[in-house]
One Martini backbone bead per residue (centre of mass of N, CA, C, O) as a GRO file, in nm:
protein
  409
    1UNK     BB    1   3.556   6.500  -3.784
    2UNK     BB    2   3.309   6.512  -3.613
    3UNK     BB    3   3.115   6.404  -3.823
    4UNK     BB    4   3.261   6.140  -3.882
    5UNK     BB    5   3.257   6.038  -3.599
    6UNK     BB    6   2.955   6.034  -3.575
    7UNK     BB    7   2.900   5.832  -3.804
    8UNK     BB    8   3.067   5.596  -3.694
    9UNK     BB    9   2.916   5.565  -3.428
   10UNK     BB   10   2.641   5.510  -3.553
   11UNK     BB   11   2.717   5.256  -3.713
   12UNK     BB   12   2.818   5.091  -3.470
   13UNK     BB   13   2.553   5.091  -3.305
   14UNK     BB   14   2.378   4.957  -3.522
   15UNK     BB   15   2.535   4.691  -3.540
   16UNK     BB   16   2.491   4.595  -3.243
   17UNK     BB   17   2.180   4.590  -3.248
   18UNK     BB   18   2.145   4.366  -3.458
   19UNK     BB   19   2.291   4.140  -3.305
   20UNK     BB   20   2.109   4.143  -3.059
   21UNK     BB   21   1.846   4.080  -3.203
   22UNK     BB   22   1.936   3.811  -3.321
   23UNK     BB   23   1.996   3.674  -3.055
   24UNK     BB   24   1.715   3.707  -2.924
   25UNK     BB   25   1.561   3.564  -3.146
   26UNK     BB   26   1.693   3.286  -3.106
   27UNK     BB   27   1.609   3.249  -2.815
   28UNK     BB   28   1.303   3.272  -2.858
   29UNK     BB   29   1.281   3.036  -3.054
   30UNK     BB   30   1.383   2.821  -2.860
   31UNK     BB   31   1.169   2.869  -2.641
   32UNK     BB   32   0.926   2.810  -2.821
   33UNK     BB   33   1.002   2.523  -2.894
   34UNK     BB   34   1.028   2.416  -2.606
   35UNK     BB   35   0.746   2.497  -2.508
   36UNK     BB   36   0.590   2.337  -2.720
   37UNK     BB   37   0.708   2.062  -2.648
   38UNK     BB   38   0.616   2.056  -2.353
   39UNK     BB   39   0.315   2.085  -2.403
   40UNK     BB   40   0.293   1.839  -2.586
   41UNK     BB   41   0.387   1.636  -2.374
   42UNK     BB   42   0.166   1.691  -2.168
   43UNK     BB   43  -0.072   1.616  -2.353
   44UNK     BB   44   0.019   1.329  -2.415
   45UNK     BB   45   0.036   1.223  -2.126
   46UNK     BB   46  -0.259   1.276  -2.059
   47UNK     BB   47  -0.381   1.098  -2.281
   48UNK     BB   48  -0.249   0.828  -2.201
   49UNK     BB   49  -0.359   0.820  -1.911
   50UNK     BB   50  -0.658   0.826  -1.985
   51UNK     BB   51  -0.659   0.562  -2.145
   52UNK     BB   52  -0.563   0.381  -1.913
   53UNK     BB   53  -0.802   0.433  -1.729
   54UNK     BB   54  -1.032   0.343  -1.919
   55UNK     BB   55  -0.931   0.052  -1.948
   56UNK     BB   56  -0.942  -0.027  -1.646
   57UNK     BB   57  -1.245   0.029  -1.611
   58UNK     BB   58  -1.352  -0.165  -1.825
   59UNK     BB   59  -1.227  -0.425  -1.708
   60UNK     BB   60  -1.360  -0.409  -1.430
   61UNK     BB   61  -1.653  -0.407  -1.526
   62UNK     BB   62  -1.641  -0.685  -1.664
   63UNK     BB   63  -1.571  -0.846  -1.404
   64UNK     BB   64  -1.821  -0.777  -1.243
   65UNK     BB   65  -2.031  -0.898  -1.439
   66UNK     BB   66  -1.915  -1.182  -1.431
   67UNK     BB   67  -1.939  -1.235  -1.117
   68UNK     BB   68  -2.255  -1.187  -1.091
   69UNK     BB   69  -2.294  -1.483  -1.250
   70UNK     BB   70  -2.167  -1.632  -1.017
   71UNK     BB   71  -2.215  -1.880  -0.778
   72UNK     BB   72  -1.924  -1.866  -0.612
   73UNK     BB   73  -1.927  -1.563  -0.479
   74UNK     BB   74  -2.007  -1.598  -0.177
   75UNK     BB   75  -1.702  -1.656  -0.066
   76UNK     BB   76  -1.631  -1.332  -0.185
   77UNK     BB   77  -1.788  -1.082  -0.079
   78UNK     BB   78  -1.577  -0.893   0.054
   79UNK     BB   79  -1.384  -0.871  -0.189
   80UNK     BB   80  -1.599  -0.772  -0.390
   81UNK     BB   81  -1.674  -0.515  -0.234
   82UNK     BB   82  -1.393  -0.389  -0.243
   83UNK     BB   83  -1.368  -0.371  -0.551
   84UNK     BB   84  -1.620  -0.191  -0.597
   85UNK     BB   85  -1.525   0.044  -0.422
   86UNK     BB   86  -1.270   0.108  -0.586
   87UNK     BB   87  -1.425   0.165  -0.851
   88UNK     BB   88  -1.591   0.403  -0.752
   89UNK     BB   89  -1.347   0.582  -0.682
   90UNK     BB   90  -1.228   0.587  -0.965
   91UNK     BB   91  -1.462   0.740  -1.097
   92UNK     BB   92  -1.443   0.993  -0.923
   93UNK     BB   93  -1.156   1.072  -1.005
   94UNK     BB   94  -1.216   1.093  -1.308
   95UNK     BB   95  -1.432   1.321  -1.290
   96UNK     BB   96  -1.207   1.514  -1.135
   97UNK     BB   97  -0.919   1.460  -1.291
   98UNK     BB   98  -0.774   1.216  -1.113
   99UNK     BB   99  -0.579   1.006  -1.271
  100UNK     BB  100  -0.379   0.863  -1.076
  101UNK     BB  101  -0.600   0.775  -0.874
  102UNK     BB  102  -0.777   0.621  -1.075
  103UNK     BB  103  -0.566   0.411  -1.159
  104UNK     BB  104  -0.508   0.285  -0.884
  105UNK     BB  105  -0.800   0.189  -0.822
  106UNK     BB  106  -0.853   0.026  -1.083
  107UNK     BB  107  -0.615  -0.175  -1.048
  108UNK     BB  108  -0.702  -0.287  -0.777
  109UNK     BB  109  -0.976  -0.395  -0.867
  110UNK     BB  110  -0.874  -0.578  -1.096
  111UNK     BB  111  -0.692  -0.761  -0.922
  112UNK     BB  112  -0.907  -0.874  -0.730
  113UNK     BB  113  -1.101  -0.986  -0.944
  114UNK     BB  114  -0.895  -1.176  -1.079
  115UNK     BB  115  -0.832  -1.345  -0.825
  116UNK     BB  116  -1.114  -1.455  -0.787
  117UNK     BB  117  -1.138  -1.605  -1.054
  118UNK     BB  118  -0.885  -1.781  -1.019
  119UNK     BB  119  -0.980  -1.916  -0.754
  120UNK     BB  120  -1.244  -2.043  -0.866
  121UNK     BB  121  -1.094  -2.203  -1.098
  122UNK     BB  122  -0.828  -2.326  -1.035
  123UNK     BB  123  -0.624  -2.396  -1.281
  124UNK     BB  124  -0.452  -2.546  -1.065
  125UNK     BB  125  -0.449  -2.807  -0.847
  126UNK     BB  126  -0.185  -2.665  -0.681
  127UNK     BB  127  -0.315  -2.401  -0.641
  128UNK     BB  128  -0.332  -2.160  -0.356
  129UNK     BB  129  -0.244  -1.878  -0.491
  130UNK     BB  130  -0.218  -1.507  -0.542
  131UNK     BB  131  -0.090  -1.234  -0.664
  132UNK     BB  132  -0.168  -0.889  -0.643
  133UNK     BB  133   0.078  -0.734  -0.487
  134UNK     BB  134   0.392  -0.561  -0.540
  135UNK     BB  135   0.678  -0.431  -0.336
  136UNK     BB  136   0.974  -0.444  -0.412
  137UNK     BB  137   1.131  -0.709  -0.257
  138UNK     BB  138   1.007  -1.005  -0.430
  139UNK     BB  139   1.013  -1.366  -0.382
  140UNK     BB  140   1.028  -1.696  -0.546
  141UNK     BB  141   1.019  -2.053  -0.452
  142UNK     BB  142   1.036  -2.378  -0.582
  143UNK     BB  143   1.084  -2.514  -0.322
  144UNK     BB  144   1.390  -2.613  -0.178
  145UNK     BB  145   1.579  -2.590  -0.475
  146UNK     BB  146   1.509  -2.346  -0.598
  147UNK     BB  147   1.491  -2.043  -0.748
  148UNK     BB  148   1.498  -1.715  -0.710
  149UNK     BB  149   1.214  -1.512  -0.801
  150UNK     BB  150   1.041  -1.270  -0.918
  151UNK     BB  151   0.758  -1.115  -0.832
  152UNK     BB  152   0.410  -1.087  -0.952
  153UNK     BB  153   0.128  -1.004  -1.061
  154UNK     BB  154  -0.080  -1.299  -1.077
  155UNK     BB  155   0.089  -1.501  -0.957
  156UNK     BB  156   0.114  -1.827  -0.893
  157UNK     BB  157   0.071  -2.024  -0.597
  158UNK     BB  158   0.219  -2.307  -0.460
  159UNK     BB  159   0.263  -2.583  -0.310
  160UNK     BB  160   0.587  -2.521  -0.161
  161UNK     BB  161   0.618  -2.225  -0.165
  162UNK     BB  162   0.830  -1.946  -0.141
  163UNK     BB  163   0.835  -1.629   0.041
  164UNK     BB  164   1.032  -1.322  -0.009
  165UNK     BB  165   1.129  -1.033   0.172
  166UNK     BB  166   1.259  -0.741   0.199
  167UNK     BB  167   1.314  -0.446   0.369
  168UNK     BB  168   1.140  -0.316   0.095
  169UNK     BB  169   0.911  -0.545   0.107
  170UNK     BB  170   0.580  -0.633  -0.035
  171UNK     BB  171   0.270  -0.842  -0.017
  172UNK     BB  172  -0.020  -0.967  -0.189
  173UNK     BB  173  -0.224  -1.255  -0.108
  174UNK     BB  174  -0.462  -1.495  -0.243
  175UNK     BB  175  -0.648  -1.735  -0.152
  176UNK     BB  176  -0.877  -1.962  -0.257
  177UNK     BB  177  -1.065  -1.895   0.014
  178UNK     BB  178  -1.010  -1.555   0.046
  179UNK     BB  179  -0.755  -1.505   0.184
  180UNK     BB  180  -0.569  -1.218   0.297
  181UNK     BB  181  -0.226  -1.153   0.250
  182UNK     BB  182   0.036  -0.968   0.423
  183UNK     BB  183   0.368  -0.937   0.338
  184UNK     BB  184   0.623  -0.831   0.509
  185UNK     BB  185   0.909  -0.723   0.581
  186UNK     BB  186   1.142  -0.954   0.637
  187UNK     BB  187   1.007  -1.230   0.504
  188UNK     BB  188   0.926  -1.589   0.555
  189UNK     BB  189   0.725  -1.816   0.356
  190UNK     BB  190   0.511  -2.107   0.349
  191UNK     BB  191   0.311  -2.272   0.120
  192UNK     BB  192   0.081  -2.494   0.175
  193UNK     BB  193  -0.075  -2.772   0.126
  194UNK     BB  194  -0.368  -2.894   0.095
  195UNK     BB  195  -0.591  -3.027   0.351
  196UNK     BB  196  -0.795  -3.231   0.493
  197UNK     BB  197  -1.063  -3.207   0.689
  198UNK     BB  198  -1.310  -3.320   0.911
  199UNK     BB  199  -1.540  -3.161   0.709
  200UNK     BB  200  -1.446  -3.203   0.393
  201UNK     BB  201  -1.232  -2.982   0.376
  202UNK     BB  202  -0.995  -2.765   0.282
  203UNK     BB  203  -0.680  -2.689   0.430
  204UNK     BB  204  -0.524  -2.375   0.471
  205UNK     BB  205  -0.169  -2.268   0.479
  206UNK     BB  206   0.103  -2.112   0.660
  207UNK     BB  207   0.460  -2.073   0.707
  208UNK     BB  208   0.635  -1.893   0.953
  209UNK     BB  209   0.980  -1.833   0.978
  210UNK     BB  210   0.986  -1.509   0.938
  211UNK     BB  211   0.840  -1.231   1.069
  212UNK     BB  212   0.533  -1.085   0.912
  213UNK     BB  213   0.166  -1.103   0.916
  214UNK     BB  214  -0.134  -1.028   0.752
  215UNK     BB  215  -0.494  -1.113   0.794
  216UNK     BB  216  -0.799  -1.184   0.593
  217UNK     BB  217  -1.093  -1.338   0.628
  218UNK     BB  218  -1.368  -1.503   0.524
  219UNK     BB  219  -1.555  -1.811   0.500
  220UNK     BB  220  -1.275  -1.908   0.626
  221UNK     BB  221  -1.040  -2.056   0.776
  222UNK     BB  222  -0.698  -1.992   0.900
  223UNK     BB  223  -0.348  -2.088   0.889
  224UNK     BB  224  -0.066  -2.024   1.118
  225UNK     BB  225   0.271  -2.114   1.134
  226UNK     BB  226   0.528  -2.190   1.355
  227UNK     BB  227   0.788  -2.352   1.503
  228UNK     BB  228   0.593  -2.331   1.803
  229UNK     BB  229   0.309  -2.267   1.653
  230UNK     BB  230  -0.061  -2.240   1.616
  231UNK     BB  231  -0.301  -2.065   1.407
  232UNK     BB  232  -0.659  -2.006   1.417
  233UNK     BB  233  -0.851  -1.823   1.201
  234UNK     BB  234  -1.135  -1.694   1.183
  235UNK     BB  235  -1.398  -1.591   1.048
  236UNK     BB  236  -1.400  -1.272   0.972
  237UNK     BB  237  -1.086  -1.187   1.023
  238UNK     BB  238  -0.818  -1.004   1.193
  239UNK     BB  239  -0.457  -1.052   1.178
  240UNK     BB  240  -0.142  -1.116   1.364
  241UNK     BB  241   0.187  -1.255   1.273
  242UNK     BB  242   0.493  -1.327   1.454
  243UNK     BB  243   0.861  -1.406   1.406
  244UNK     BB  244   1.157  -1.458   1.601
  245UNK     BB  245   1.423  -1.649   1.526
  246UNK     BB  246   1.638  -1.564   1.738
  247UNK     BB  247   1.430  -1.583   1.995
  248UNK     BB  248   1.177  -1.774   1.958
  249UNK     BB  249   0.933  -1.558   1.902
  250UNK     BB  250   0.578  -1.503   1.933
  251UNK     BB  251   0.288  -1.334   1.777
  252UNK     BB  252  -0.076  -1.297   1.856
  253UNK     BB  253  -0.339  -1.115   1.685
  254UNK     BB  254  -0.669  -0.965   1.729
  255UNK     BB  255  -0.849  -0.709   1.552
  256UNK     BB  256  -1.070  -0.913   1.437
  257UNK     BB  257  -1.236  -1.128   1.606
  258UNK     BB  258  -1.061  -1.452   1.605
  259UNK     BB  259  -0.830  -1.685   1.781
  260UNK     BB  260  -0.621  -1.988   1.790
  261UNK     BB  261  -0.359  -2.105   2.017
  262UNK     BB  262  -0.098  -2.357   1.975
  263UNK     BB  263   0.130  -2.554   2.105
  264UNK     BB  264   0.410  -2.773   2.006
  265UNK     BB  265   0.534  -2.845   2.321
  266UNK     BB  266   0.242  -2.845   2.441
  267UNK     BB  267  -0.104  -2.810   2.573
  268UNK     BB  268  -0.132  -2.520   2.510
  269UNK     BB  269  -0.428  -2.301   2.495
  270UNK     BB  270  -0.556  -2.005   2.316
  271UNK     BB  271  -0.801  -1.756   2.336
  272UNK     BB  272  -0.845  -1.487   2.099
  273UNK     BB  273  -0.967  -1.182   2.103
  274UNK     BB  274  -1.058  -0.884   2.045
  275UNK     BB  275  -0.793  -0.695   2.112
  276UNK     BB  276  -0.574  -0.935   2.133
  277UNK     BB  277  -0.274  -1.097   2.292
  278UNK     BB  278  -0.007  -1.332   2.236
  279UNK     BB  279   0.290  -1.499   2.374
  280UNK     BB  280   0.567  -1.685   2.250
  281UNK     BB  281   0.789  -1.849   2.489
  282UNK     BB  282   0.904  -2.099   2.386
  283UNK     BB  283   0.642  -2.322   2.482
  284UNK     BB  284   0.488  -2.085   2.588
  285UNK     BB  285   0.165  -1.926   2.645
  286UNK     BB  286   0.016  -1.656   2.706
  287UNK     BB  287  -0.202  -1.459   2.820
  288UNK     BB  288  -0.436  -1.258   2.736
  289UNK     BB  289  -0.395  -0.925   2.602
  290UNK     BB  290  -0.446  -0.610   2.557
  291UNK     BB  291  -0.491  -0.384   2.288
  292UNK     BB  292  -0.500  -0.119   2.122
  293UNK     BB  293  -0.682   0.070   1.944
  294UNK     BB  294  -0.772   0.241   1.676
  295UNK     BB  295  -0.730   0.526   1.547
  296UNK     BB  296  -0.899   0.842   1.474
  297UNK     BB  297  -0.916   1.026   1.214
  298UNK     BB  298  -0.958   1.384   1.151
  299UNK     BB  299  -0.693   1.520   1.006
  300UNK     BB  300  -0.750   1.497   0.714
  301UNK     BB  301  -0.960   1.428   0.495
  302UNK     BB  302  -1.034   1.212   0.281
  303UNK     BB  303  -0.908   1.323  -0.022
  304UNK     BB  304  -0.753   1.568   0.012
  305UNK     BB  305  -0.652   1.906  -0.086
  306UNK     BB  306  -0.339   2.081  -0.160
  307UNK     BB  307  -0.158   2.401  -0.175
  308UNK     BB  308   0.150   2.549  -0.207
  309UNK     BB  309   0.048   2.853  -0.236
  310UNK     BB  310  -0.082   2.848   0.064
  311UNK     BB  311   0.101   2.601   0.196
  312UNK     BB  312   0.387   2.422   0.372
  313UNK     BB  313   0.168   2.289   0.569
  314UNK     BB  314   0.061   1.985   0.757
  315UNK     BB  315  -0.193   1.849   0.965
  316UNK     BB  316  -0.203   1.562   1.166
  317UNK     BB  317  -0.508   1.419   1.309
  318UNK     BB  318  -0.602   1.243   1.619
  319UNK     BB  319  -0.746   1.040   1.834
  320UNK     BB  320  -0.727   0.932   2.134
  321UNK     BB  321  -0.612   0.644   2.309
  322UNK     BB  322  -0.679   0.437   2.543
  323UNK     BB  323  -0.364   0.378   2.701
  324UNK     BB  324  -0.177   0.550   2.540
  325UNK     BB  325   0.176   0.644   2.510
  326UNK     BB  326   0.201   0.609   2.191
  327UNK     BB  327   0.289   0.661   1.836
  328UNK     BB  328   0.246   0.554   1.509
  329UNK     BB  329   0.387   0.689   1.196
  330UNK     BB  330   0.277   0.687   0.846
  331UNK     BB  331   0.423   0.795   0.531
  332UNK     BB  332   0.324   0.745   0.182
  333UNK     BB  333   0.325   0.647  -0.178
  334UNK     BB  334   0.200   0.366  -0.070
  335UNK     BB  335  -0.029   0.115   0.049
  336UNK     BB  336   0.218  -0.078   0.166
  337UNK     BB  337   0.438   0.079   0.314
  338UNK     BB  338   0.699   0.140   0.130
  339UNK     BB  339   0.931   0.353   0.159
  340UNK     BB  340   0.896   0.568   0.370
  341UNK     BB  341   0.885   0.901   0.451
  342UNK     BB  342   0.739   0.826   0.727
  343UNK     BB  343   0.881   0.651   1.033
  344UNK     BB  344   0.731   0.640   1.351
  345UNK     BB  345   0.723   0.549   1.731
  346UNK     BB  346   0.733   0.862   1.903
  347UNK     BB  347   0.450   0.970   1.946
  348UNK     BB  348   0.284   1.177   2.191
  349UNK     BB  349   0.106   1.311   2.007
  350UNK     BB  350  -0.211   1.381   1.810
  351UNK     BB  351   0.011   1.519   1.617
  352UNK     BB  352   0.142   1.636   1.291
  353UNK     BB  353   0.391   1.821   1.112
  354UNK     BB  354   0.420   1.892   0.772
  355UNK     BB  355   0.646   1.936   0.512
  356UNK     BB  356   0.604   2.078   0.195
  357UNK     BB  357   0.777   2.011  -0.136
  358UNK     BB  358   0.549   1.867  -0.321
  359UNK     BB  359   0.397   1.683  -0.534
  360UNK     BB  360   0.124   1.446  -0.457
  361UNK     BB  361   0.034   1.116  -0.346
  362UNK     BB  362  -0.086   1.020  -0.017
  363UNK     BB  363  -0.038   0.814   0.277
  364UNK     BB  364  -0.189   0.747   0.610
  365UNK     BB  365  -0.103   0.625   0.948
  366UNK     BB  366  -0.206   0.500   1.281
  367UNK     BB  367  -0.072   0.382   1.604
  368UNK     BB  368  -0.091   0.222   1.921
  369UNK     BB  369   0.080   0.233   2.237
  370UNK     BB  370   0.145   0.094   2.522
  371UNK     BB  371   0.318   0.059   2.824
  372UNK     BB  372   0.442  -0.231   2.681
  373UNK     BB  373   0.485  -0.184   2.365
  374UNK     BB  374   0.206  -0.248   2.239
  375UNK     BB  375   0.054  -0.287   1.931
  376UNK     BB  376  -0.198  -0.191   1.743
  377UNK     BB  377  -0.393  -0.117   1.508
  378UNK     BB  378  -0.446   0.039   1.233
  379UNK     BB  379  -0.565   0.279   1.081
  380UNK     BB  380  -0.724   0.407   0.849
  381UNK     BB  381  -0.654   0.488   0.540
  382UNK     BB  382  -0.522   0.799   0.426
  383UNK     BB  383  -0.574   1.058   0.180
  384UNK     BB  384  -0.358   1.290  -0.009
  385UNK     BB  385  -0.312   1.600  -0.196
  386UNK     BB  386  -0.049   1.773  -0.378
  387UNK     BB  387  -0.044   2.102  -0.516
  388UNK     BB  388   0.066   2.387  -0.652
  389UNK     BB  389  -0.224   2.455  -0.778
  390UNK     BB  390  -0.539   2.503  -0.911
  391UNK     BB  391  -0.393   2.486  -1.213
  392UNK     BB  392  -0.295   2.217  -1.190
  393UNK     BB  393  -0.233   1.938  -1.334
  394UNK     BB  394  -0.380   1.621  -1.273
  395UNK     BB  395  -0.151   1.446  -1.437
  396UNK     BB  396   0.055   1.488  -1.219
  397UNK     BB  397   0.299   1.383  -1.029
  398UNK     BB  398   0.513   1.325  -0.761
  399UNK     BB  399   0.704   1.391  -0.480
  400UNK     BB  400   0.765   1.541  -0.165
  401UNK     BB  401   0.812   1.505   0.186
  402UNK     BB  402   0.884   1.596   0.476
  403UNK     BB  403   0.933   1.573   0.781
  404UNK     BB  404   0.863   1.601   1.084
  405UNK     BB  405   0.813   1.862   1.265
  406UNK     BB  406   0.814   2.061   1.560
  407UNK     BB  407   0.609   1.834   1.713
  408UNK     BB  408   0.806   1.657   1.822
  409UNK     BB  409   0.746   1.411   2.126
   0.00000   0.00000   0.00000
């Protein structure tokens, strides 16, 4: 009995062991198949992304060579230089294996170069501008009674077209004369038809019905009108124009160069110099007042990389601006700063600590407010990348960053 019992127990234990081995073998096979498929997917995704980058670089190179042979490129020198600079950075990212960064820079360069060519050719006699980049909700309406349609990159904008952005929308458009407009969120503008000026040239302008725009002029002046005033932005200048339709109030600032603002309701005219601003309230335009200069970012250096295995925090540091009472800080996953991860205007200190939660490529900028709550221009946009570890594949995209950390104040 004892021996029989012993044999039965032994056979029973042996049977359980075989079942367990079979089960674990099945699990391991499934894991192996899944792991192989995942690795294969990663390799395929990397290969496809690399091909997309190479194609964008080749197309941008071809556009640069084409424009270098064009006689009319003189009027677009600044925009052409910007496009070539973006292309150089794209090549650097590609050599370093930073494929998402390389693709973003190459596409930006290609878009600007294409818009220059289209502006020079002016394919349609009534074409006044062209979309370069759109983000979020951006729509276009042809004339007063047309339907609102989604805008897209390289879409031609005609005289009489309206452009509308949602609360999370923004767009870049380039006028035929080389002026670059950035239409900010919650904005409505009308692109006017070109009119002859007294000097025999065509005068191009937009009408800002509500919201705000930034613009950078090339070798021609540009005009922005509001319901109660008109601004003429000088050549090679950067400016901001905003209009609050509910208050009937407008602001006009020159961040580089100069502009001239004239009231539509009286004879008042103001010359606005660099880092100055005027306010239109009612029919009157205030005297120019200074606005703070742009902060100078200190750390991290542009295009820095950080690894989650080393630290889960990152400090953004900038130099203080004379006369600044507080600072605005924005951190985003896109260069138009739409749907920002961090968007605050109450920074008292010249640094902010971020909590890092995942991989990704991010941009940040900061601006100063004076004692009267007037904001100056944004600092140069800085980029940084967060990776899981030094062994992380450079082909992987981003996740998120937490809010500003314990140094809020």
